[in-house]
N, C-alpha and C positions, 0 to 999 in steps of 0.2 A: 535422497533424490539427486542424480545426475543432472549437472548445469549445462544440459545440451538437449536439443530436441527439433525435429524436422520443420523446416519453414521459418524458422526464426535464428538469426545469427548470434551466438555467444563465442564472446574469446576466451582465451585459458586465463586462468586467475593470476598468471606471471604477468600477462600482457597488462592485464588490469592495475596490477600492482606498479608495474612500472611507469605506466602513463600518470599515476597518480602520485606516484613517488617525484616524477619530475615537474608536477604542476604546482604552481604557487599557492599556498595557503591563503582563504578567502574566508572573510565572515561569513556566517550562516545566514541565509536570507529568512527573516520571520514575517509571515504575513497573517499570523493568527491575528484574531482580535485582541485588543488590549485586555489584560486581565484574565482572558481565558486560560484556564489551566489544562494541563497535559496529564492524562490519568495515571495513577499509579500502574496500571496494567500494562500501558503502553511504554512508560519508563521501565519496567521492569522485563517486557518483554524483548525491549532493544539490547538492554543489559546481558540478558542470555544469550541472544543471538551473537554477540560477541565474544562472550565467555565460552561459549560452547562450540565457538566456529561453526554455527548451522548454516551461514550462509556461504561456507567456504572461501570466505576472503573477496566475495564479490560485494557491491554496493547492495543496499536492500532498502527496502521502506516499510514503515510501520503504518498502517492506515487503520482510523478509528471510525467506522461509519456512523456509531452513535453521537460521537462529538462533530463529525463531519471534518476530522483531521487527517492529513497526509504529512508526514514526517519521513524526510530523505535522509539515509547515511552511506558515507563513503566505505570502501571495501576494508578502511583503518577503522571504520567504526564511528567515525566524528561525524556531527551532525552537520549536513549541508544546508539544510532549509526545512521549515515547517509552513505549511500554509492549509487552509480551507479547501474542502474538496465537495463536489457533488457526486451522489450516486443513486444507483436504481430506486426508482420511484416505488417498488415494492420491496417490504421488507423480508428477507429470506436469506439463507446461507449456502443456498445450492441454486444451480444452473437447471433449468427444465430439459428433458431430452430434447435434443434438435432445435433448440433455439439458436445456435450459431447458423443454422442453414436458412434461416428466416430474413426476409427485408425488416428494417426497424419497423414501419407501419403495420408490420404482420404479428409482430409480438404481442401476445396478449398483456393486459396490464398487470395479471398477477404475477407473469413470469418475468418482469422488469427488474429482477434482481442482481446485486452484485455479490457474487459468491464469496464466503469467506474461507480462509485457509493459507497455506504457503503454497506459493507459485512461483516458478521458474520463468521470467520473461526477458523479453528483448526487442530489438526493431525488428521487423521484417514486413513484406508486401502485405495488402489489404486488396479486396476485389474493387472496392469503389472510393479510397480515401489515400490512395497513394501507401508511403511508408509510415508505419505507425509503430507505436511502442505497444506490444501485446504484453499484457500482465497475464492472461490465461488464455493461451490462444484456442483449445480444445472449445472453450465456451465462448469465443469471440469477444473478450472483455480487453479494452485497452484503455490507457490511459493518456489523454490528450488535452490540449487547451480549449477553454471555453470558447464556442462561438455564438454569435447571435442567434443563430439557427431560427428556430420558431418565435417570432416576438412576444408571442402570449405567455412563453413560456419562462419569460425574464431570467434566464441563467445567469448572466453577468450579475445582475442586481441581488439574486440569491446567493450568489458567491461572496459578495461583497456585505452581504447581512452580517451582524455579529452572533445571530442566533442559529443553531445547527438546525433547528426545526423545520427550516424550507429547503434543505438542501438535498431532500430526495426528489429528483427530477428527471434523471436520465434513463436510457433503457437498459441500463447495467453498467455501462463504462463510467470511468472515474475522470471527471473534469477538474482540471486545476485553472488559475489564471495564466494567461498567456505569457506573464513575465516571468512567473515561477517555473512553467515548463522550460522556457528558454534558457533561463539561468541556472535551473538547478536540475530538473528532472534530465532533460535532453541530454546535458553533457554527462550527467552522472551515471545513466544508464547507456550511454554511448554502447558499451560491449555488453550489455546484459545485466542482469541482476535478479534478486528475489522479493518477492512482494509478501508480506505478511499482513492480511485483512482480518481483523477481528468479526468475530460474528453480531449477528442481531439476535437471534434466539438460541442459538446451539450452545452447549457450554465451552470453555476453555480446554476442558480436558477431551472433549469431543474434537475440538479443532486443532488444537496445538499439543496433544499427549503429552510429550516429552517436558514441553516446559511446564506444563501443568503439575507434572511428577516432581520437578525442580523445585518449582515454587513451593510444594506442599513440603518437601523434605527441608527447604530452608525454613520455612515457617516452625517447622517442628523443633529444630535445632535451636531457634531463636527462644521458643517456648520451654524447650529443656535449660536452656542457660538462665532464662528467668526464673525457672523454678527452683534450681542450684541457688540462687541469689538470695531467694524469699528464706530458704533454711538458716 
């Protein structure tokens, strides 16, 4: 998939690499709840992205809806930060046809999903929110800082909760804390990047077929080596 699409600006990989090379290294910002683990799937997917160069040298994020986690990596593959996130209130891995053209209040509850898959994103204009970070422009899914919004939704409180069980509240967009957005997300994806969103219901083979094949091949190699030792 090419890292360019209409309506959203994505710089060249060389430009991104040059800017990252000149930037001073900083410690990754970790906002995940204490003792909350990151799944093996997330770790292996991030490793595969780097090893296979699937993000083509661009920064990327691995997003785990089930655990309500957002992990951001630079184009060099180094972790820039990890934080909890809020996601679509409805579980599902696809956006309903035409949902991008609806006002938020018009989106049926069943269609308030955060789609799964590999998305090329970048900053670009929006109709009612100014310049935003589009994760999936076609389905109108963006990543932005949590706002108080509707008080009854308690989005800041949900984000601060140590459990991921109450993090499904948005119309489909991905929310992170203002601090994480300003310090990690915005500067990392200033020139665009790639977003890998794990599925709620679909299989990894359906969502990330090349990663799933690589993972299966690695498991087979390990099993073969173990069998040889057993002899």
